C-alpha positions in Angstrom: 144.2 85.2 6.1 143.9 86.9 9.5 140.7 86.5 11.5 141.6 89.1 14.2 140.3 92.1 12.3 137.0 90.4 11.5 136.5 89.5 15.1 137.3 93.0 16.3 134.8 94.4 13.8 132.2 91.9 14.9 132.8 92.6 18.6 132.4 96.4 18.0 129.2 95.9 16.1 127.8 93.6 18.7 128.3 96.2 21.3 126.5 98.8 19.2 123.7 96.4 18.4 123.0 95.4 22.0 123.2 99.0 23.2 120.6 100.0 20.5 118.0 97.4 21.7 116.2 99.8 24.0 115.3 102.2 21.1 115.3 100.2 17.9 112.2 98.9 16.2 111.6 95.2 16.9 110.4 94.3 13.5 112.6 93.7 10.4 112.5 96.7 8.2 113.5 95.2 4.8 111.4 93.3 2.3 112.5 89.9 1.1 113.4 91.3 -2.3 115.5 94.0 -0.7 117.3 91.4 1.3 117.9 89.2 -1.8 119.2 92.2 -3.7 121.6 93.1 -0.8 122.8 89.7 0.0 122.4 87.7 -3.2 124.0 87.6 -6.6 126.4 85.1 -8.2 129.0 83.2 -6.2 132.1 85.4 -6.0 135.0 84.3 -8.3 137.8 85.4 -6.0 138.5 85.6 -2.2 137.5 88.6 -0.1 139.0 89.9 3.1 137.2 88.6 6.2 136.7 92.2 7.4 135.0 93.1 4.1 132.8 90.1 4.2 131.6 90.9 7.8 131.1 94.6 7.0 129.0 93.7 4.0 127.0 91.1 5.9 126.2 93.6 8.6 125.2 96.3 6.1 123.1 93.9 4.0 121.7 91.7 6.8 120.8 94.1 9.6 117.6 95.4 8.0 116.3 91.9 7.9 117.1 91.2 11.6 114.3 90.9 14.0 115.3 92.3 17.4 114.5 89.1 19.3 116.9 90.1 22.1 114.8 93.2 22.7 112.7 93.3 25.9 109.7 94.1 23.7 109.8 90.9 21.7 106.8 88.6 22.8 106.6 86.1 19.9 106.7 82.4 20.0 108.0 81.9 23.6 111.5 83.0 22.7 114.0 84.3 25.2 117.1 86.5 24.7 120.7 85.6 25.4 122.1 86.3 28.9 125.4 88.1 28.8 127.4 85.2 30.2 125.6 82.7 27.8 126.3 85.0 24.8 129.9 85.3 25.7 130.2 81.6 26.3 128.6 81.0 22.9 131.4 83.1 21.3 133.9 81.0 23.1 132.2 77.9 21.8 132.8 79.1 18.2 136.4 80.2 19.0 137.3 76.8 20.6 135.4 75.0 17.8 135.1 71.7 19.5 133.4 68.7 18.0 131.3 67.7 21.0 130.3 64.2 19.8 133.0 62.3 21.6 134.9 63.0 24.8 138.2 62.8 22.8 137.0 65.5 20.5 136.8 68.0 23.3 137.2 66.9 26.9 136.1 70.2 28.4 133.0 70.2 26.2 132.0 66.8 27.5 132.6 67.5 31.2 130.9 70.9 31.1 127.9 69.3 29.4 127.9 66.6 32.0 127.9 69.1 34.8 125.3 71.4 33.2 122.7 68.6 32.6 123.2 67.5 36.2 122.5 71.0 37.5 119.4 71.2 35.2 118.0 67.9 36.4 118.3 69.2 40.0 116.8 72.6 39.1 113.9 71.0 37.2 113.0 68.6 40.0 113.8 65.5 38.1 114.7 62.1 39.7 118.4 61.4 40.4 120.2 59.3 37.9 118.3 60.5 34.8 120.2 60.6 31.5 120.2 63.7 29.4 121.0 65.1 25.9 121.6 68.6 24.6 120.1 68.8 21.2 119.0 71.5 18.8 115.6 72.3 20.3 112.5 70.8 21.8 111.6 69.2 18.5 114.7 67.0 18.6 114.4 66.6 22.4 111.0 64.9 21.6 112.6 62.7 18.9 115.4 61.7 21.3 113.1 60.9 24.3 110.4 59.2 22.2 113.0 57.1 20.5 114.0 55.8 24.0 110.3 55.3 24.7 109.8 53.4 21.5 112.8 51.1 22.3 111.5 50.5 25.9 107.9 49.7 25.2 108.7 47.4 22.3 111.4 45.6 24.3 108.7 45.1 26.9 106.8 42.8 24.5 110.0 41.1 23.2 110.6 43.2 20.1 114.1 44.6 19.4 113.5 47.7 17.3 117.2 48.4 16.9 117.7 45.1 15.2 114.4 44.4 13.5 113.0 47.9 12.8 109.3 48.6 12.9 108.2 46.4 10.0 106.1 43.7 11.6 106.4 45.0 15.1 103.5 45.2 17.5 101.7 48.4 17.0 102.4 51.2 19.5 99.5 53.1 21.0 100.3 56.8 21.6 97.8 58.8 23.7 98.1 62.6 23.3 96.1 65.6 24.6 93.9 67.3 22.1 95.8 70.6 22.6 99.3 69.1 22.3 102.1 70.9 20.5 102.6 69.9 16.9 106.3 69.0 17.5 105.0 65.9 19.3 103.2 64.6 16.3 106.2 65.5 14.1 108.7 63.7 16.3 106.5 60.6 16.3 106.3 60.8 12.5 110.1 60.9 12.3 110.1 57.7 14.4 107.8 55.8 12.1 104.7 56.3 14.3 101.9 57.8 12.1 98.9 59.8 12.9 96.6 56.8 12.7 98.4 55.5 15.8 97.7 58.6 17.8 94.7 58.6 20.2 93.7 62.2 21.1 92.5 62.6 24.7 89.9 65.4 25.3 91.1 68.6 27.0 89.3 71.2 29.1 88.7 74.8 28.3 92.3 75.8 29.1 93.9 73.0 27.0 94.6 70.6 29.9 94.3 66.9 29.2 91.4 65.4 31.1 92.9 62.7 33.3 89.5 60.9 33.6 89.3 60.7 29.8 92.9 59.4 29.6 92.1 56.6 32.1 89.1 55.6 30.0 91.1 55.7 26.8 93.9 53.6 28.3 91.4 51.0 29.5 90.0 50.6 26.0 93.1 49.0 24.5 96.3 47.3 25.3 99.8 46.7 24.0 102.9 48.9 24.0 101.7 52.3 25.0 103.2 55.9 25.3 101.3 58.8 26.9 102.4 62.3 26.0 101.5 65.0 28.6 102.1 68.7 28.5 103.5 71.3 31.0 102.7 74.7 29.5 100.2 74.9 26.7 101.7 77.0 23.9 98.6 79.2 23.8 97.3 79.4 27.4 100.3 78.2 29.4 98.1 75.6 31.1 99.5 72.5 32.7 98.1 68.9 32.4 97.3 67.4 35.8 100.4 65.3 36.0 99.8 63.3 39.2 96.6 61.9 37.9 98.0 61.4 34.4 101.0 59.6 35.8 98.8 57.4 38.0 96.8 56.4 34.9 99.9 55.7 32.8 101.5 53.7 35.5 98.4 51.5 36.0 98.4 50.8 32.3 102.1 50.1 32.1 102.6 53.0 29.7 105.6 55.2 29.2 104.9 58.8 30.2 106.6 61.5 28.2 106.3 65.2 29.2 106.4 68.1 26.8 107.7 70.9 29.0 109.2 73.2 26.4 108.8 76.2 28.6 106.4 75.2 31.3 108.9 72.9 33.1 110.9 76.0 34.1 108.2 76.7 36.7 109.9 74.0 38.7 112.8 76.4 39.3 110.4 78.8 41.1 109.2 78.2 44.7 106.2 80.3 43.9 105.3 78.4 40.8 106.5 74.9 41.5 103.0 73.6 42.4 102.2 73.9 38.7 104.6 71.0 37.9 103.5 68.7 40.7 104.2 65.2 39.7 106.9 66.0 37.1 109.2 63.5 38.7 106.8 60.7 37.9 107.4 60.7 34.2 109.7 58.5 32.2 111.0 61.2 29.8 111.0 65.0 29.5 111.7 67.5 26.7 112.3 71.2 27.2 114.3 74.2 25.8 117.2 76.2 27.2 116.8 78.9 24.5 113.4 79.7 26.0 113.5 80.5 29.7 117.1 79.9 30.4 117.8 82.5 27.8 120.8 80.9 26.1 121.5 81.5 22.4 120.0 79.3 19.7 120.0 76.4 19.5 119.6 74.5 22.8 117.1 71.8 23.5 117.1 69.3 26.4 115.9 65.7 26.6 115.9 63.7 29.9 115.2 60.1 30.5 114.5 58.0 33.6 115.7 54.9 31.8 119.3 55.5 30.7 119.7 52.0 29.3 116.8 52.6 26.9 118.0 56.1 26.1 121.5 54.9 25.3 120.3 51.9 23.3 118.1 54.1 21.1 120.9 56.6 20.4 124.4 55.1 20.7 126.5 53.8 17.8 129.9 52.2 17.5 132.6 52.4 14.8 136.1 51.0 14.9 137.7 54.3 13.8 136.1 56.3 16.6 137.8 56.6 20.0 135.1 55.8 22.4 135.0 56.5 26.1 137.5 54.7 28.2 137.6 52.9 31.6 137.1 56.2 33.5 133.7 56.4 31.8 134.1 59.7 30.2 130.9 61.0 28.6 130.6 60.5 24.9 127.8 62.9 24.0 126.8 61.0 20.8 125.7 58.1 23.0 122.7 60.2 24.1 121.9 62.4 21.0 121.0 61.8 17.4 124.1 63.7 16.2 127.6 62.7 15.4 129.2 66.1 14.9 127.8 68.5 17.4 128.2 72.1 18.5 129.4 72.3 22.1 126.1 73.7 23.4 127.0 72.9 27.0 129.3 75.9 27.4 126.4 78.4 27.0 124.1 76.4 29.3 126.8 76.1 31.9 127.5 79.9 31.8 123.8 80.8 32.1 123.4 78.6 35.1 126.6 79.8 36.7 125.6 83.5 36.1 122.1 83.2 37.5 122.3 80.5 40.1 119.2 78.8 41.5 117.7 82.0 42.8 118.4 83.9 39.6 116.6 81.4 37.4 113.6 81.5 39.9 113.6 85.3 39.8 113.7 85.4 36.0 110.8 83.0 35.6 108.7 84.8 38.3 109.4 88.3 36.8 108.3 87.2 33.3 105.1 85.8 34.8 104.4 89.1 36.6 104.8 90.9 33.3 102.3 88.6 31.7 99.8 89.2 34.5 100.3 92.9 34.0 99.6 92.6 30.3 96.3 90.8 31.1 95.4 93.1 33.9 95.8 96.3 31.9 94.5 95.1 28.6 91.6 93.4 30.3 90.4 96.8 31.6 89.9 98.1 28.1 86.4 98.2 26.6 86.1 95.7 23.8 89.0 93.5 25.0 88.7 90.0 26.2 91.4 87.9 27.9 90.7 84.3 26.8 92.9 82.4 29.2 93.7 82.0 32.9 97.1 83.6 33.0 98.9 81.0 35.1 102.3 81.4 33.6 103.8 83.7 30.9 101.2 83.4 28.1 98.3 85.9 27.5 95.6 85.4 24.9 93.8 88.6 23.9 90.7 89.0 21.7 89.4 92.3 20.4 85.6 92.5 20.0 84.0 94.2 17.1 80.5 95.8 17.3 79.5 94.1 14.0 80.7 90.7 15.3 83.8 90.6 13.1 86.0 89.7 16.1 88.4 87.5 14.1 89.0 90.2 11.5 89.5 92.9 14.1 91.8 90.9 16.2 94.0 89.8 13.2 94.2 93.4 11.9 95.3 94.7 15.3 98.0 92.1 15.5 99.1 93.1 12.0 99.2 96.8 12.9 101.1 96.2 16.2 103.7 94.2 14.3 104.1 96.9 11.6 104.3 99.6 14.3 107.7 98.2 15.5 107.4 99.2 19.2 107.0 95.5 20.1 106.4 92.2 18.3 103.9 89.6 19.1 102.0 87.0 17.2 98.5 85.9 16.4 97.0 82.5 16.9 93.8 80.6 16.9 92.4 79.3 20.2 89.3 77.0 20.2 88.2 78.3 16.8 88.8 82.0 17.6 91.5 84.4 16.4 93.6 85.8 19.3 96.7 87.9 20.0 99.3 85.8 21.8 101.7 87.5 24.1 104.6 85.4 25.4 106.9 86.8 28.0 110.2 84.9 28.4 113.0 87.4 27.9 115.4 88.4 30.7 115.6 91.9 29.3 111.9 92.7 29.6 111.1 95.5 32.1 107.9 97.0 33.4 108.6 100.0 31.1 108.8 97.6 28.1 105.4 96.2 29.1 103.9 99.7 29.4 105.3 100.8 26.0 104.0 97.7 24.4 100.5 98.1 25.9 100.4 101.7 24.6 101.3 100.4 21.1 98.5 97.8 21.3 96.0 100.4 22.5 97.1 102.8 19.7 96.5 100.1 17.1 93.1 99.3 18.5 92.0 102.9 18.8 92.9 103.8 15.3 91.1 100.9 13.7 87.5 102.1 14.0 88.1 105.5 12.4 90.2 104.1 9.5 87.7 101.3 8.8 84.8 103.8 8.8 
């Protein structure tokens, strides 16, 4: 069975698809039933040629593809894939390395080692941090908080790797009221339930109040983890890390930072002030498939305490060939996975292609586009910008003369999505419906912003007449 024809077909289609992004609708055009009809049916009884399988997959699957790589996709803080990163991702599949052990792919191990070192430098983290490339920020939280759990329990004489959590001292976890849900979910995976979480009040932009954190820390004792945030998923706001870190240090608490997209502000001289104090934390989680614009999936966990990180993650088996005396990097010592995709190739390629200045320019350009959205939409009658646009997130609310602001906002979001010019999502912010615009795509241009604003304005302008 030859694979050359299927690869050539795929490469030709990929070129056509990428060239079409400037004009194609961003939304998926097929219904779920249409996709089931096109792609489903009983398991085939006999083999098919690889070229035929790919051709059928393209024909049946393309109508259900959302044009996330388009410069007019503004949903869920999702980037596109840089050309070098996309090509490296193809190489990753062609080479098909198992990036769990050094011996399973030496180049995969070394490239990952180099890439995470570059990232630690770019993101202004302390020298000597350990790192893991995982599936996304969700698993980056799991990895980093597993290290935190190990560390804080070891500090009171409890070996969680040996004895588990049954009978262990309770762990206090202090989190901001406006934290991302992946933090709670990661803690749940680690056996730390919602009853152990102590929410700390946040201000009107979603920033944890450092004074309230200090008071909360003083009200209890024992093994403690504090989870701070750089880049609120709705407003883009940043917790005051210097004050948060001071409070955590005084209490002897582990400080974990959720920097899924906000940590990338560290790469920009113009925005670096937003992450002041980032180097003071004990662990960090972020995504490369957001602002570094590498293909899915690519999350990053960093830890100031490599011994705790490794103790929480590593495993030994006699049949495995572990790292030798030259201290090669066995990636499975730092991640929750045995068999792994070699994610480091795409990350390495993205960093090589952009360089330090290119990452800074990408982040700054996206933030300029976000400010432009807020500036132009904010000029319109009946439109309210709900957040201070400090980064790449814009919250828009559409006011209704009859006071049905939520209904109007939700309907405009629905109409914009259905229009296909751009795609953005709705959310709720402090009890109110809002349109959420997230700009993190390297392809987005000023023209994309203008076209998208026109689509939003069309949806808003048509609504009163149709409702009447």
